C-alpha positions in Angstrom: 27.2 -11.9 -14.1 25.7 -11.7 -10.6 26.1 -8.3 -8.9 26.8 -7.4 -5.3 24.8 -4.5 -3.9 23.9 -3.0 -0.5 20.6 -4.0 1.0 18.6 -3.8 4.3 18.3 -7.3 5.8 16.2 -8.5 8.8 18.0 -11.6 10.1 15.8 -12.5 13.1 12.5 -11.6 14.7 12.6 -8.2 16.4 16.2 -7.6 15.8 17.3 -4.2 14.3 17.8 -4.4 10.6 21.3 -3.9 9.1 23.0 -3.2 5.8 24.4 -6.3 4.2 25.9 -7.2 0.9 23.3 -8.8 -1.4 24.0 -10.9 -4.4 21.6 -10.1 -7.3 21.7 -12.8 -10.1 21.3 -12.0 -13.8 17.6 -12.0 -14.8 16.3 -15.4 -16.0 13.3 -16.0 -18.3 10.5 -13.6 -17.4 12.6 -11.6 -14.9 14.1 -8.1 -14.7 16.8 -6.4 -12.6 15.8 -2.9 -11.5 18.1 -0.2 -10.3 16.1 1.2 -7.4 15.9 5.0 -7.2 13.5 5.3 -4.2 11.6 3.1 -1.8 9.1 4.0 0.9 9.3 2.6 4.4 5.9 0.8 4.8 4.4 -0.6 7.9 4.4 -4.0 6.2 8.2 -4.0 6.3 8.0 -3.5 10.0 5.6 -6.5 10.2 8.2 -8.6 8.4 10.9 -7.5 10.8 8.7 -8.4 13.7 7.8 -11.8 12.3 4.2 -10.8 11.7 4.1 -12.0 8.1 6.0 -15.3 8.3 9.2 -16.7 9.8 11.2 -17.1 6.5 14.1 -15.1 7.8 16.4 -13.5 6.6 14.3 -11.0 4.8 15.4 -8.4 2.2 13.0 -5.6 3.1 11.4 -2.9 1.0 8.7 -3.1 -1.6 7.2 0.4 -2.2 9.6 1.5 -5.0 10.4 3.1 -8.3 13.4 2.7 -10.4 14.9 2.0 -13.9 15.0 -1.4 -15.6 18.7 -2.3 -16.0 18.4 -5.7 -17.7 15.7 -8.3 -18.6 15.7 -12.0 -19.1 14.5 -14.2 -22.0 11.0 -13.7 -23.2 10.3 -10.4 -21.5 8.2 -8.0 -23.6 6.5 -5.8 -21.0 9.6 -3.7 -20.3 13.1 -3.1 -21.6 16.3 -1.6 -20.2 16.0 2.1 -19.6 12.3 2.0 -18.7 11.2 4.0 -15.7 8.9 1.7 -13.6 7.0 1.4 -10.4 7.3 -2.0 -8.8 4.1 -3.9 -7.7 3.7 -7.0 -5.7 0.8 -8.5 -7.7 2.1 -9.5 -11.1 -1.0 -11.0 -12.8 -0.7 -14.4 -14.6 -3.3 -13.9 -17.3 -4.4 -17.5 -17.1 -6.2 -18.1 -13.8 -9.9 -18.2 -13.4 -10.0 -14.5 -12.3 -7.9 -13.3 -15.2 -10.0 -15.4 -17.7 -13.2 -13.9 -16.4 -11.9 -10.4 -17.1 -11.0 -9.6 -13.5 -7.2 -9.6 -13.5 -7.1 -7.3 -10.5 -8.2 -10.3 -8.5 -5.6 -12.6 -10.0 -5.3 -15.8 -7.9 -1.8 -16.8 -9.2 0.3 -13.7 -9.0 4.0 -14.4 -9.2 7.5 -13.2 -8.3 11.0 -13.9 -9.7 11.9 -17.6 -9.6 15.5 -17.0 -8.7 16.6 -16.0 -5.2 18.8 -13.1 -4.2 21.3 -14.2 -1.5 23.8 -13.1 1.0 27.5 -13.6 0.0 27.6 -17.0 1.9 24.8 -18.3 -0.3 22.0 -17.9 2.2 18.8 -17.3 0.3 16.9 -14.1 1.1 13.1 -13.8 1.2 12.2 -10.5 -0.5 9.4 -8.5 1.1 6.3 -9.0 -0.9 8.4 -10.6 -3.6 10.3 -7.3 -4.2 13.1 -6.5 -1.7 13.7 -2.9 -2.8 15.7 -1.6 0.2 18.6 -2.4 -2.0 20.5 -0.6 -4.8 19.2 -3.2 -7.3 16.6 -5.9 -7.0 15.4 -8.9 -9.0 11.7 -9.1 -9.8 9.3 -10.8 -12.2 9.0 -8.5 -15.2 5.2 -8.4 -14.6 6.0 -6.6 -11.3 7.3 -3.6 -13.3 4.8 -1.0 -14.6 6.2 1.6 -16.9 5.2 5.2 -16.1 6.1 8.8 -17.1 9.8 9.3 -16.2 9.1 12.9 -15.2 7.5 11.7 -12.0 9.6 12.0 -8.8 10.8 8.5 -7.8 10.1 9.3 -4.1 6.5 10.1 -4.9 5.9 7.6 -7.7 7.1 4.6 -5.7 4.4 5.1 -3.0 1.8 3.9 -5.5 3.6 0.5 -5.2 1.8 -0.2 -1.9 0.3 2.2 0.7 -1.0 5.1 -1.4 -2.5 2.7 -4.0 -4.1 0.6 -1.3 -5.9 3.7 0.1 -6.8 5.3 -3.2 -8.1 2.0 -4.5 -10.1 1.2 -1.3 -12.1 4.4 -2.1 -12.3 4.4 -5.9 -12.1 0.7 -6.8 -13.4 -1.3 -3.9 -15.7 1.3 -2.3 -17.0 2.6 -5.5 -17.2 6.2 -4.1 -19.2 8.4 -6.4 -20.1 12.0 -6.9 -22.0 13.4 -3.9 -21.4 10.5 -1.6 -20.5 10.7 2.1 -17.4 8.9 3.1 -15.8 8.2 6.5 -12.2 7.0 6.9 -11.3 5.4 10.2 -7.5 5.5 10.7 -5.5 8.3 9.1 -2.1 7.0 8.6 -0.6 6.7 5.1 -3.3 4.3 3.8 -6.2 6.1 5.4 -5.1 9.5 4.2 -4.7 8.1 0.7 -8.3 6.9 1.0 -9.3 10.5 1.9 -7.5 11.6 -1.3 -9.2 8.9 -3.3 -12.7 9.9 -2.0 -11.9 13.5 -3.0 -10.8 12.5 -6.5 -14.0 10.5 -6.9 -16.2 13.6 -6.1 -17.4 12.7 -2.5 -19.4 15.6 -1.0 -18.5 14.9 2.6 -15.3 13.2 3.7 -15.0 12.5 7.5 -11.6 11.6 8.8 -11.4 9.6 12.1 -8.3 9.1 14.2 -7.0 9.4 17.8 -4.1 11.7 16.8 -4.9 15.3 16.1 -1.7 15.6 13.9 -3.0 12.9 11.5 -6.5 14.6 11.5 -4.9 17.9 10.5 -3.0 16.2 7.7 -6.3 14.6 6.5 -8.0 17.9 6.4 -5.2 19.3 4.3 -5.6 16.4 1.9 -9.3 16.9 1.4 -11.3 15.8 4.5 -14.3 18.1 5.1 -14.7 17.0 8.8 -12.6 15.4 11.4 -13.4 13.3 14.5 -11.0 12.5 17.3 -12.3 9.1 18.4 -10.4 9.3 21.7 -12.7 12.0 22.9 -15.9 11.4 20.8 -17.9 8.3 19.9 -17.1 8.0 16.2 -20.3 6.2 15.3 -22.5 9.0 16.8 -20.2 11.7 15.3 -20.4 10.2 11.8 -24.1 9.9 12.0 -24.5 13.5 13.2 -22.4 14.7 10.3 -24.5 12.8 7.8 -28.0 13.9 8.8 -28.4 11.1 11.3 -28.0 8.4 8.7 -24.4 7.3 8.6 -21.9 7.5 5.7 -22.5 5.9 2.3 -19.0 4.3 2.4 -16.9 3.7 5.5 -13.3 2.7 5.0 -11.6 1.0 7.9 -7.8 1.5 7.6 -6.8 0.2 11.0 -7.5 -3.5 10.9 -8.8 -4.0 14.4 -12.1 -5.6 15.5 -13.2 -2.5 17.5 -12.7 -0.1 14.6 -14.3 -2.6 12.2 -17.4 -2.6 14.4 -17.4 1.2 14.4 -17.3 1.2 10.6 -20.1 -1.4 10.4 -22.5 0.8 12.5 -21.3 4.1 11.2 -22.6 3.4 7.6 -26.0 4.2 6.3 -28.5 1.5 5.5 -27.4 -0.2 2.3 -24.0 1.4 2.7 -20.6 -0.1 2.1 -17.8 -1.0 4.6 -14.4 -1.5 3.1 -11.7 -3.2 5.2 -8.2 -2.1 4.0 -6.4 -2.2 7.4 -4.6 -5.5 7.8 -5.6 -7.5 10.9 -3.4 -10.1 12.7 -4.3 -13.8 12.6 -5.8 -14.0 16.1 -8.4 -11.2 15.6 -12.1 -12.0 15.6 -15.3 -10.0 15.2 -18.7 -10.7 16.7 -21.6 -9.1 15.0 -25.3 -9.9 15.4 -26.3 -11.7 12.2 -29.6 -9.9 12.2 -27.8 -6.6 12.0 -25.7 -7.9 9.0 -28.9 -8.8 7.3 -31.0 -5.9 8.4 -28.5 -3.1 7.5 -28.1 -4.5 4.0 -25.3 -3.1 1.8 -21.9 -4.6 1.4 -19.0 -5.7 3.5 -15.8 -5.7 1.4 -12.1 -6.3 1.8 -9.7 -4.4 -0.4 -6.7 -6.3 -1.8 -4.1 -3.8 -2.8 -6.9 -1.3 -3.5 -8.2 -3.8 -6.0 -5.8 -2.2 -8.4 -4.6 -3.4 -11.8 -1.1 -1.8 -12.0 -1.0 -1.6 -15.8 -4.3 0.3 -15.7 -4.0 2.4 -12.5 -0.4 3.4 -12.1 0.0 5.3 -15.4 -3.3 7.0 -14.9 -2.5 8.1 -11.4 0.9 9.3 -12.4 -0.7 11.4 -15.1 -3.0 12.9 -12.4 0.1 13.6 -10.3 1.8 15.3 -13.3 -1.3 17.4 -13.9 -1.2 18.6 -10.2 -4.5 16.8 -9.4 -3.0 14.1 -7.1 -0.5 15.4 -4.6 1.7 12.4 -4.0 4.5 14.6 -2.7 2.3 15.4 0.3 2.8 11.8 1.5 6.6 12.1 1.6 7.4 13.3 5.1 11.2 12.9 4.7 13.8 11.4 2.5 16.5 9.2 4.1 19.5 7.2 3.4 19.6 3.4 3.2 21.2 3.1 6.7 18.4 5.1 8.3 15.6 2.5 7.9 15.7 1.4 11.5 15.3 4.9 12.7 12.4 5.4 10.2 10.7 2.4 11.9 10.9 4.2 15.2 9.4 7.4 13.8 6.6 5.4 12.1 5.8 3.6 15.4 5.4 7.0 17.1 3.1 8.3 14.3 5.6 11.0 13.4 5.5 10.4 9.6 3.2 9.6 6.7 6.2 8.1 4.8 9.9 8.1 5.1 11.4 7.4 1.7 14.8 5.9 1.1 16.4 7.7 -1.9 19.4 6.2 -3.6 
């Protein structure tokens, strides 16, 4: 039987979100219904509300979540009712050319639930990143559920579903940060600070946090940054070079997604160094770099998709580190809120007042 639950819906571009009744169908083949326990308020949800992703309104927002599997459809073997899971938005297919080449983290045919959740009048909802977890229950593809240690706090664990994993993975997976490396992170919101944590976990010797907000820089220092640069008052390229013996950092992670900060990252790296773009640009943005500099500086220019993570591999391992006290996911949870406080959380996010607000059910 289909169920009716409360969920946060964005009906039109720029309008405040509101609580509506959402109809969640029984899971079909390959699908699962998850009782959501916690869901982080991610900047991507705000992008959806503002029409920055697409115009498929109305949206059921929320995607950075943990919960318990309530029921599964025919053919599901990955999880079963009662499993504690983190939701992910890249369920790998196992059959595309990336998967067959042993690179499932780049799966080119990731999938979501085939059925649609709806409003009570039958209007189909577009779930954010194929999840829609600002709701008491949600319908997802079973492959979007990754089983982890149930002792992990849902408010902390759910953050691996998007922002924290994106930052950690940008450093560890995409950037390949190694022991003794120098790393600079430009932009110290939730994703950037997670990159700082990832660089620390990987053994970086110097971690330089760059932002225009001293509050964010202080948070970055608490999470493992060895040095901070306020780029409102200092040239970040010169500052990063000065902090790295005049050479530039081995890996520079750009967590803003703007042409000017990408150019800073490009010139702040050492020769043969790596630039990782994990900040998400908007469609109209362009960069203009001398091709000779691209050639002459060598190294690699990379983009990080979801931290190049493989949820089945990375989520359980990172939760183990959290349980051992080696990965402080709790530090990213600025506040816990109720479902009807999401709109206020967007305002606090816009003003840079939080790393993460987390809806707890």
